[in-house]
Residue, then its C-alpha position, 0 to 999 in steps of 0.5 A: m576686641a578691647t586691649t589684651d590684659a597684659g600680665g594680668e592673672h584673669v581675663e577681664r572684659p565685657l560678660v566675661t566673668p571675674e577672676f574666672l579664666e585664666n589670662r594666657r596671653y595667646q589665647t587673647e591674641l587668638a581671640e583678636t584676630a578672631s573678632g576681626d574676621h571670619t578666622l581658623v584658628c589652630l592650637p594644640t589639644g587642650l589649651g583652651k580653643t574653646t576659651v578663645s570662641l567664648l572671648v569672640t562670643a563675649e565681645r560680639l554679644s557686648s558690641v552688637g548684640g544679637k546671639s552666638l551659635m557654637l557647633a560640636p560634633t558630639k552631644p557630649l561635647v555640646q554639653q561639656h561646652a554648655e557647662f562652661y559657658r555658663e560658667a564663664l559668661e555673665l548671662d543668665p545659665e537659661e539664656v544658654v541652651v543646648f540643642t540636640g536630638e534630645v530636646r523636641p523640635d517645637d521646643r528647640a524653637a521656642l528656646w532659640e527665641d531667648a537663647r543668648v547662646v545656643i550650643a548645639t549639633p550640627q545635624v540638629v541645627e541643620n534640621d531646624l533650618v530645612g525645618n525653617r523653625v530657626s533663623l540665623a538673622d541675629v546670630t552674629h558670632c558662629t563656632f564651628d568647633e573641630c572645623h577639620r569635619a567640614t568636607g563631604d556633605y557634613a552638615y557644618n558646610y551647609i549650615a556655614d553657606r545658610y548662616h552667610a547668606d542669612a546672618e545680617n552682622p556674620l562672624v565665623t571662627g573655626m577651631s580645631a588641633s588638627p585642621g587637615d593632614d596638607e595644605e589643600a586639605i586646610l584650605e577646603v576646610c577654610e573655604n566651605l565655611g567661608l574663612s579668610e583669616v588663619a590663626v595659628m599658634t603651636e608648642d613652639d611658640a613661646d606664649v604656648a610652650e609654658y603650658t605644655h607638656d611633654t608626651s611620651v610615645d612608646w608603641n608595644r609590638i605584640e607576637l599573635p598565638e599560633v591558633v590565632v595565626e591559623i585563624r587567621d591565615g585560614i580566613n585569608e585563603v579564601i580570600e585568596d580563592r575570591l581573589s583568584q575567581l576576580k582574576d578570571l574575570g579580568v578585574t584584577n592582578k592581585s593573587s595575595a590577601d593583603l589588599s588595600e582599599r584603594e585596590i578594592q574601588g578599583m576593582q569595584a569600578d571595573l566590575r560596575k562598568l561590567m554591570n552597565n554593559d549588563q554582563s552577569e559577570g559584574y554582578q558575579g564580580m560584585s558578590l565576589l567583592a562583597e564577600i571579601r570585604k567581610l572577609r577582611t573585617a574578620v581578619t582585622y577582628v581577629e589580627t588586632q582585637s581578639v577572638e571574642s570580637l571574631r566570635r561576635y561578628f561570625e554570629r552577626l554574619k550567620e544570622a544575617a545569612r539566615s535572615s529572609g533575603a539574605s545575599k548570596a554573598d552571605q550565604r555562601l560566605v558561612s558555608e564555606p569550608k575553610v571560614r566554617e574550620a575559622m569559626r570551629k576553632a575560633e569558638s574552641y579558642d578559650d584565651l584572650h588576645p594577648k593584647f589583653r595582658q598586655t594593656r593589665m600589664l600596663l594599667a598595673e605599672t602606671l596605676g599601681i607602681e607608679n602611683g598614677e590615677r587615671v588611665i583612658v583605653f581607646t578601642e576602635s571596636r565596641d565589642t572590645a571595648e565591653t570585653l575589655v571592661d570585663f576583664l580589667s574590672d577584676h584588678f581596676t575600677t573600670e568603666k566603658f564610654v560608648g556611643q549613643s547608638d545600639t549594635d547588634g548584642s550591644e546597647g549604646m550609652t544616653q547622653t545623660q549616662q556619658q554625662e555621669t560617667l565622665d563626671r565620675f571619672r573626673n571626680g576619681e570614682f574609678e580609675v580605667l574609661v575604656s572608650t571608642s572614638v566618642a572621647e576622641e575628639g575635644l572632650d575635657v576628660p581630666e588629665v590622665d597618666l597613661v592614654l593606651f591605644y589598643e590598636p593604632v588609628p589611621t589618621a593624623i587628625r585622631a591620633i593626635q585628638r587621642k594623645g591630647r588627652t594627656g600632657r595637659q598639666a603634667e608629663g604624659r605617656v602615650v602607649v599604642l600596641l601593635a600586632e606584629d605582621t598586621r594591619d596595626e602596623a601599617y596603620f601606626w606607621k601611616a599615622r605616624n609619618d602623616q603626623k609629622r607631615m601635619k606638624r611641618e604643615l602647621n609650622e608651614l602655615k603659621s609662616v604662610a598665613g598671609e599668603l594662605e589668605a591671599r589664596l582664599d581671597q582670591t578663591g572668593l574674587d574668582e568666583y564673584e567674577e565667573a558668576d558676573a561674567e556668566g550674568a553678562a554672557s547670558g544677557g540676563t535671566s529669563d522668566a524661566e529662569t527666575a521660576t527656580g532660581r537657575g536656569d533650565s530647570t525641568g529640561n532634564a526631567r526624563g518622560a513618564t514610562a519611557a526608557e530615555g525619553d524627552g525630559q519635558a515631555g514627562l512634565d508637560a504630560f503631568a501639567e496637563a493633566s493637572a490642567a484637565d482636573s483643575g479645569e484650565s484650558g491652555g495653561q489659562g486659569d479657568d474663571e469658572g473653574t478655579v479661583a484666580s492665581a493670586g500672584s502670591d510673592d510668597g514663594v512656595e512651600i514644600v513639606a519634606d519627611q524627616r526621613e529625607l534628610d538623608s539626601t540632600i534635595a531639602r538642604d538644596l531646596s532651603t537655600r533658594d529663593g521664593v522656596e519655603t521648607r518645612l520638616e515632618t514625619l509624613a504618614v504618606g509620601d515623601y515630600v507634600l507640593s499642593d493638597r493635592v500632589v504627594v510626590e514618592r522618591k526612589t533611586v534607581a537602586d531603591f526601585m530594581d530593590t522592589l524588583t529583585g528583592g521581593d519587597r513591595s513596599m513601594f507598590e504599598q506606599v503609593g497606594d498609601a498615596t493614591r488614597h490620599y492625594a488626587r496627584p500622586v508622583v513618583v520620581i525615579e531618581g538615577e541614571d541607566l534604569f535599564g542598565a543599572r541590574n540584570v533585569h529584563h527590561k519587561a519586568i521594569q516597564g511592567a512595574l512602571a506601567s502598574l504604577a502609571v496604570d494601576f495606581g494612576a501615578s504619574v512617573l517622573r525620572t530625574s538623573d540626580e538629587a539637584e534635578t529632583a529638586d529642581l522638578l519638586e520647585v516646579i511642580a510646587g510652583r505650578e500647583q501652588e502659584t499658577a493654581d493657588r492651591e495650599v499645601s496640606v498635609h493628608g494621612e497625617k497621625q494628629s487629629k484634626t480641629l473641626p474647621e479643618q476636618q470640614e474644609y477637608v470634607v467640602a476641599a474633597i468634592a470634585e477637586v475643589g482645593p482648601v481656598t475654594a473650600r473655606t470660601l465655600l464654608e464662609h459662604f453657606g456656614s456649613v458642610e451640610a449647606v454646601m452639599t445641599a446648595e443647588e446651582d443657582a445659589l454655588l454661582e453666587v459665591a466669589g469665585i465659583g464658576e458654572v463648571t465647579a458648581a455643576r460637578i459639585r452638583e453632579v458629585v453630591a446628587s448623582d446615584y451611587d454606582a460602583 
């Protein structure tokens, strides 16, 4: 990066709009570090992390070229970043493009080609990478905003892996005000994103201090009204009754309703053990635990939100209990006398939670007495947000800000509505914004005089993000409302202690950044050495292993209908049937029946249904050498592996739901697959099929037999998603590389072209396939000529042997006998 502009009023850099960015030394120093290596940038909320990333982007585009990708977790945040980049960079505004779910996939692929800067939600980029719509090869800077999210299966992790693997000249910047609660969490984020440098600035740094202002935090304790306490206590009595029943089952010693989530998870683990041993007590206990979870949610609503929120929740429970397929837990819960009494009291209660009056009083003080201009009220519940807007609108100009998804009885906000609301708030068109968590992270809302937490949040990261909405340009104030002797207090103290620890960790992180970087470097070295050692120990990679990029990819796939059968047997059964259909013998191609394998170096293609992105299978496949994934909304199946093989994937839970819940959709889906594909495959994924539920083994065997005999489907077992991915790759390889078949999506909703329809008709004859179909059509010129050709004429076509010619004539000329 160019030399820091020390002392200047504005930043002057190639591609940066002149006199647009204030020159803040700490920002240019952080950008200098981030331009040199993959860097985690830690900076308090409101101090311009986005500017740091933009400076690195400008440097990379001007010196290296290519394009920049910036990822942010929410659509409003993406839109905000895009507006800033269009103003701050001397690029054609059309070269800064936005990728969200509202932009069609085909349009995204076209926009990507000409873009210099892409700003996107991670889920959209993940989908486009899995579907091979975009390539990261020429991305020279990738920014992960709010990078503390890079844990578990979040899309950031997959994108980072792909970026480091695919980009020719990669550079990663991770940004967060709160990267983790402790050093191990921060290390996890760094490792998941491939970061090796850590650059930290805190409010105590001299360069930063002049741009920060004190933010006072007050907490107001609120006493619950007697009726609300009675409703809560009545529900807690039911929780204690269910706990006593669980105690009789031997899974808990707990008798009071103040359960922790850890205690609930412990009970759940013990109940699973009972279920695995096929003991009915396990299923009974799980149902009781489901009631407890719902009752705890009801307690939270009445204690910390409002009686109105509780009423809405009860209505949803009653609707669920009345629906077809309702669980026994729902039905028991709404018919429980003490719950019904709590419902009656809630319905007759004509007042709001005392937090509402306290909120109105604080707003009057801030906006009236103190002549403030803007207030944000945060709440966890959309129900509460809507009730607050109605309540406060009688006294202040108030609007809500919620996410896009609809919930029962509540409409979400589109991206356009969210943006318009923020613009009007910035312009002073209303005074109070009531928001759910969607406005917490990084959103550039205007400076506000008060941030009000309707309830405390249990994590330090979220508390810090909320507090960051004030105290940017002047002193700000944060007030947290706590209902006494409720979960509010536990959450508040947990977040408060976590914040203290996080601030301490950040200060320590700053002082030991070099040590942390050394740990990150050592982690990378260890992984390299382990991989190298494994390669040396194995003495190289066998042909069988290179077929899938990992060893023994089929050895664990379980047999067709056996309870715990030999895995290879199931795959062998499928392969033998495939060979018979293809005219193969002993695994060798029949030169009379099929076109010889081309031995293509292009690898295999697997088409995955969009809805399968809930699993990791498509993502896993997309990272493998020799596998190209494509995403479509499939009318039939979950994965298409050739013109004749479609896979319907079911987890053990899905499969058991078919047997216990009266849902026959699995058989309808397999029936559709059979009508469109010659070789449908059902993959049942998961352990302990015969012990997962209290279902008789003959019922399970009957369902498996029906799939195999009535529908002609091959039924294969896998233990988990990774094994399913291995199996899909192996089958796709056999179909496309060994049998030289192509992927063809049947049953698609869009219409085929005339040549495609002609190929489809000919390919359907006796399993000819699309490659041979095209050869026949090119030779004879029409479908009619192929159908009327004699056997001698068919034999003149390249790749058509006696077996195939005889089969075509038999299908075309034989009398129909149903």
